Every structure is written in C-alpha cells, then in structure tokens.
VEXDREN-2710 file (C-alpha; in Angstrom, 1 decimal):
% VEXDREN-2710
k/r/px/py/pz
1/MET/-14.2/-1.7/-31.7
2/ASP/-15.7/-3.8/-34.4
3/GLU/-19.2/-3.2/-33.1
4/LEU/-18.5/0.6/-33.0
5/ASN/-17.1/0.5/-36.5
6/LYS/-20.2/-1.3/-37.8
7/ALA/-22.4/1.4/-36.3
8/PHE/-20.1/4.1/-37.9
9/GLN/-20.5/2.4/-41.3
10/LEU/-24.2/2.5/-41.1
11/VAL/-23.9/6.3/-41.5
12/GLU/-20.6/6.4/-43.5
13/PRO/-20.5/3.2/-45.6
14/GLU/-17.1/4.1/-47.1
15/GLY/-15.6/5.2/-43.7
16/THR/-13.7/3.2/-41.1
17/LEU/-12.6/3.7/-37.6
18/ILE/-10.3/0.6/-37.7
19/GLY/-8.4/1.8/-40.8
20/PRO/-8.4/0.4/-44.4
21/ASP/-5.7/-2.2/-43.4
22/ARG/-7.6/-3.0/-40.1
23/VAL/-4.3/-2.3/-38.3
24/HIS/-3.9/1.5/-38.2
25/PRO/-7.1/3.3/-37.0
26/GLY/-7.8/6.8/-38.2
27/ASP/-8.0/9.9/-36.1
28/LEU/-11.5/9.1/-34.9
29/GLY/-10.5/5.6/-34.1
30/CYS/-7.5/6.7/-32.1
31/GLN/-9.8/9.2/-30.3
32/TRP/-12.2/6.5/-29.3
33/ILE/-9.4/4.1/-28.2
34/ALA/-8.0/6.8/-26.0
35/HIS/-11.4/7.5/-24.5
36/SER/-12.1/3.8/-23.8
37/VAL/-8.7/3.3/-22.2
38/ILE/-9.1/6.3/-19.9
39/LYS/-12.6/5.1/-19.0
40/GLN/-11.4/1.7/-18.0
41/ILE/-8.5/2.8/-15.9
42/SER/-10.2/5.7/-14.2
43/SER/-12.8/5.6/-11.4
44/PRO/-16.2/6.8/-12.6
45/THR/-16.5/10.5/-12.3
46/SER/-19.8/11.2/-14.0
47/THR/-21.6/13.0/-11.2
48/ALA/-24.9/14.5/-10.2
49/LEU/-25.9/17.8/-8.6
50/VAL/-29.4/17.6/-7.0
51/ILE/-31.1/20.8/-6.0
52/ASP/-34.4/20.6/-4.1
53/VAL/-36.0/24.1/-4.3
54/HIS/-38.0/23.4/-1.1
55/GLY/-35.1/22.2/1.0
56/ASP/-31.4/21.7/1.2
57/HIS/-29.5/21.0/-2.0
58/GLU/-27.4/17.8/-2.0
59/THR/-24.1/17.8/-4.0
60/ARG/-22.6/14.6/-5.2
61/MET/-19.8/15.9/-7.4
62/MET/-16.1/15.2/-8.1
63/GLY/-14.8/18.8/-7.7
64/SER/-17.8/20.5/-9.3
65/THR/-19.9/22.8/-7.0
66/ALA/-23.0/24.9/-7.0
67/GLU/-23.0/28.2/-5.1
68/SER/-25.3/31.1/-4.2
69/ILE/-28.5/29.0/-4.7
70/GLN/-31.6/31.1/-4.5
71/TYR/-35.3/30.3/-5.1
72/SER/-37.9/33.1/-5.4
73/ASP/-41.6/33.1/-4.8
74/ASN/-42.3/33.3/-8.5
75/ALA/-40.6/29.9/-8.9
76/GLU/-37.3/31.3/-10.4
77/LEU/-34.2/29.4/-9.4
78/THR/-30.7/30.9/-9.7
79/PHE/-27.3/29.5/-8.8
80/LEU/-23.6/29.6/-9.8
81/TYR/-22.4/26.4/-11.3
82/CYS/-18.7/25.7/-11.0
83/PRO/-17.8/22.7/-13.2
84/ALA/-14.6/20.7/-12.4
85/ALA/-13.8/20.1/-16.0
86/LEU/-15.2/20.4/-19.5
87/PRO/-17.4/17.6/-20.9
88/ALA/-15.6/15.1/-23.1
89/TRP/-16.9/15.0/-26.7
90/ILE/-16.4/12.0/-28.9
91/ASN/-17.7/13.1/-32.4
92/LEU/-17.7/9.9/-34.4
93/PHE/-19.8/11.2/-37.2
94/HIS/-20.5/14.7/-38.6
95/GLU/-22.4/17.0/-36.2
96/GLN/-25.9/15.8/-36.7
97/ASN/-25.0/12.1/-36.4
98/SER/-22.4/12.3/-33.6
99/ILE/-22.4/9.6/-30.9
100/HIS/-22.1/11.2/-27.5
101/GLU/-21.5/9.0/-24.5
102/PRO/-21.8/10.6/-21.1
103/THR/-18.2/10.7/-20.0
104/HIS/-16.0/11.7/-17.1
105/HIS/-17.2/15.2/-16.6
106/ASP/-20.7/15.3/-17.9
107/ASP/-22.4/16.5/-14.7
108/MET/-26.1/15.8/-14.5
109/ILE/-28.1/18.6/-12.8
110/HIS/-31.4/17.5/-11.3
111/ILE/-34.0/20.2/-10.1
112/LEU/-36.6/18.9/-7.7
113/GLY/-39.8/20.5/-6.4
114/LEU/-40.5/23.0/-9.2
115/PRO/-44.3/23.6/-10.0
116/GLU/-45.5/21.7/-13.0
117/GLY/-44.9/23.7/-16.3
118/LEU/-42.3/24.9/-18.8
119/TYR/-39.1/26.6/-17.8
120/GLU/-36.5/28.6/-19.6
121/LEU/-32.9/27.8/-19.0
122/VAL/-30.7/31.0/-19.0
123/VAL/-27.0/30.6/-18.9
124/ASP/-24.8/33.7/-18.3
125/GLY/-27.7/35.9/-19.2
126/CYS/-28.5/34.1/-22.5
127/PRO/-31.6/31.9/-23.0
128/VAL/-30.4/28.5/-24.3
129/SER/-33.2/26.0/-24.0
130/THR/-36.7/25.2/-22.7
131/HIS/-37.5/22.3/-20.4
132/SER/-40.5/20.9/-18.6
133/SER/-40.4/20.5/-14.8
134/LYS/-40.3/16.7/-15.4
135/GLN/-37.3/17.0/-17.7
136/LEU/-35.5/19.2/-15.1
137/LYS/-36.3/16.6/-12.4
138/ARG/-34.8/13.8/-14.6
139/GLY/-31.7/16.0/-15.2
140/ILE/-30.0/18.1/-17.8
141/GLN/-26.5/18.3/-19.0
142/LEU/-25.2/21.8/-19.8
143/GLY/-22.5/20.3/-22.0
144/MET/-25.2/18.7/-24.2
145/ILE/-27.2/21.9/-24.7
146/SER/-26.5/23.7/-28.0
147/GLY/-25.1/27.1/-27.4
148/SER/-24.3/26.6/-23.7
149/PRO/-20.9/28.0/-22.6
150/LEU/-19.7/24.5/-21.7
151/GLN/-20.5/23.1/-25.1
152/VAL/-19.0/26.1/-26.9
153/GLN/-15.8/25.9/-24.9
154/ALA/-15.5/22.1/-25.2
155/LYS/-15.9/22.4/-29.0
156/ARG/-13.2/25.1/-29.1
157/VAL/-10.8/22.8/-27.3
158/VAL/-11.6/20.1/-29.9
159/GLU/-10.9/22.6/-32.7
160/LEU/-7.6/23.6/-31.1
161/THR/-6.7/19.9/-30.7
162/GLU/-7.4/19.2/-34.4
163/GLU/-5.4/22.2/-35.4
164/PHE/-2.5/20.9/-33.3
165/PHE/-2.7/17.5/-34.8
166/ARG/-2.7/18.9/-38.4
167/LEU/0.5/20.9/-37.6
168/GLU/2.1/17.9/-35.9
169/ALA/1.3/15.7/-38.9
170/LEU/3.4/18.0/-41.1
171/ILE/6.4/17.6/-38.7
172/ARG/5.9/13.8/-38.7
173/ALA/6.1/13.8/-42.5
174/ILE/9.4/15.7/-42.3
175/ARG/10.8/13.3/-39.8
176/TYR/9.7/10.2/-41.6
177/THR/11.2/11.4/-44.9
178/GLU/14.5/12.3/-43.1
179/LYS/14.8/8.7/-42.0
180/HIS/15.6/7.8/-45.6
181/PHE/18.5/10.2/-45.6
182/ALA/20.5/8.2/-43.1
183/ARG/19.9/4.9/-45.0
184/ALA/21.1/6.5/-48.3
185/ARG/23.9/8.5/-46.5
186/VAL/22.4/11.8/-47.7
187/ASP/23.4/14.9/-45.8
188/TYR/20.0/16.3/-44.6
189/THR/21.7/19.6/-43.6
190/ASP/22.4/20.2/-47.3
191/ASN/19.1/21.4/-48.6
192/ARG/19.9/21.1/-52.3
193/GLN/21.1/17.5/-51.8
194/ALA/18.2/16.6/-49.6
195/ASN/15.6/18.0/-52.0
196/ARG/17.2/16.3/-55.0
197/PHE/17.1/13.0/-53.1
198/VAL/13.4/13.4/-52.2
199/ARG/12.5/14.3/-55.8
200/GLU/14.2/11.1/-56.9
201/LEU/12.0/9.2/-54.5
202/LEU/9.0/10.8/-56.1
203/THR/10.0/9.5/-59.5
204/ASN/9.3/5.9/-58.3
205/THR/5.9/5.2/-59.8
206/GLU/5.4/2.2/-57.4
207/ILE/5.4/4.1/-54.2
208/SER/2.0/4.3/-52.3
209/ALA/-0.1/7.4/-52.2
210/TRP/0.7/7.7/-48.5
211/HIS/4.5/7.7/-49.1
212/ARG/4.0/10.2/-51.9
213/GLU/2.1/12.5/-49.6
214/GLN/4.9/12.4/-47.0
215/TYR/7.6/13.2/-49.5
216/GLU/5.6/16.1/-51.1
217/THR/4.9/17.4/-47.6
218/TYR/8.6/17.4/-46.9
219/LEU/9.4/19.5/-49.9
220/PHE/6.7/22.0/-49.1
221/CYS/7.1/22.2/-45.3
222/LYS/10.8/21.7/-44.6
223/PRO/11.6/25.4/-45.4
224/MET/9.1/26.5/-42.8
225/GLU/10.0/23.8/-40.2
226/GLN/10.9/26.2/-37.4
227/GLU/7.8/28.3/-37.9
228/LEU/5.7/25.1/-37.7
229/LEU/7.4/24.1/-34.4
230/ARG/6.7/27.6/-33.0
231/LEU/3.1/27.3/-33.9
232/ILE/2.8/23.9/-32.3
233/HIS/4.3/25.3/-29.1
234/LEU/1.9/28.2/-29.2
235/LYS/-1.1/26.0/-30.0
236/THR/-0.3/23.8/-27.0
237/GLN/-0.3/26.8/-24.7
238/VAL/-3.7/28.0/-26.0
239/MET/-5.1/24.5/-25.7
240/TYR/-4.3/24.4/-22.0
241/GLN/-5.5/27.9/-21.4
242/ASN/-8.9/27.1/-22.9
243/ASN/-9.2/23.8/-21.1
244/LYS/-10.2/25.2/-17.7
245/PRO/-13.9/25.8/-17.4
246/ALA/-15.2/29.1/-15.9
247/SER/-18.1/29.4/-13.4
248/ILE/-21.5/29.7/-15.0
249/SER/-24.5/31.7/-13.9
250/VAL/-27.6/29.6/-14.3
251/THR/-31.2/30.8/-14.1
252/ILE/-34.3/28.6/-14.4
253/ARG/-37.4/30.7/-14.7
254/PRO/-41.1/29.7/-15.5
255/LEU/-42.6/30.6/-18.8
256/SER/-45.9/32.3/-18.9
257/ALA/-48.8/30.0/-19.8
END
C-alpha cells in the first residue's frame, strides 16, 4: 500500500490513498484494498481466448465463450464474444493517468494465422480501433479499448457505484449525528429539539472540519431521509441490472493497403 501510495503521489503530490492520518484510507484506497483482498483469496480468473483462423479455436475461459466463428477468403474474421463478467477497473488517478491492472475478468483474445497487415476491429457494428496482425496475435482486451461496449458498460457501473456511495455517505452523516442524541438524551423524533441540538454543536469552534460537515449534512438531509433511502434502493437495483455483460459481435477485417 505504501508503494502504491508513493506512485500515486508522483502524479498527485497532495493526494493520498492511505489517508491524511495514515489510518483511514480514502475512497480510492478502500477500492484498491478491496481489489487486493479479492485477488488474494480468489483463484486466478484472467483468461485467454485463442482463435486460429486456419484451424480449430481453443477456448481457455472461466465462463466466457466465443460462438459463430467464421473466417472468409478476404481475411475477415467474425465471431460472437460472450464475456462472463465485466472488466474490473481500478482508476487510481484521473482518466489519462489511471493505473489499470489486468484483473479477474480481463479476457485476452489472441488471433492467430492472419496475413500480415493492419486490421480494423469492429464491435457491434462500430469501428473502435486498428491493430496489426502481430498485435492481434499478442492479444487484445476489449475492456481496455476506448469506446468498446465492455469499457462503456464497466465505466457506467463505476459511475453508478460512485453515485450510490455519495447517497450512502449522506445517510451515514445522519446516523453519526444521531448518535450524539442518545448521549445527550435528546429526543431525535422531535425535529425542532434535534435541530436545535445540532446547531448548538455547530457553535463549538473547536470541532473539526469533518465533524462540522457531518452536522451540516444532517440539518440539510434529515428532512429528505426517506427519499434518500428510496434512491439508494433504486440505485442498487440499477447497479445490478447493468452489471451483467451482453454478448458482443466482433469483426476483424483487413484494411486496404
């Protein structure tokens, strides 16, 4: 974690994954910890799909498959790629400086036997990238290609997760503040009494910025607590609905010289 934090600070000198107090990691730090734990306790599932255009295709996958493989006389290859899961993204920096480690469902697709030259990769009817025959032989990851459906869908899941965490943070602030009510024997069901108590807490000039943020969030969000809980439930449903990858139509066709 220290080594990763040092790499992070080369790009963001004022940032930290570990946390300012070196005890409580930020959101990115928690994301990386979760990824590392899952990686250690799980069996490796990064897999490869190998297609030899002049012979049989060999599949070494964990649930992912390739179907309807066809190779034409003009060196055009088509197949239906059915991924088992979305690629896992660990965005430690802003987009252009993100660290991406091949993770549990980053399937590598190797195309063997293509004539030497450049090829266009078309996904679901849309051209997304250009590769040489050598690059295709070494392997490509659809989740790493900008604009590919897998990448778009994976990023959408990340966005939904971040929205979920933002909503959940508001509820956490409400619950944290309500803990003070019991200690002070304040009736939290009496809104006027509760709000007066929280405003008194805010008059203390010695409280930290973090505590002040929790109390202010309580005053602003408590009236809409039920709506926030409804949105969290709805966001959870949408997250899981978007987390299942769809089959992808893949075409690899030669570019004219």
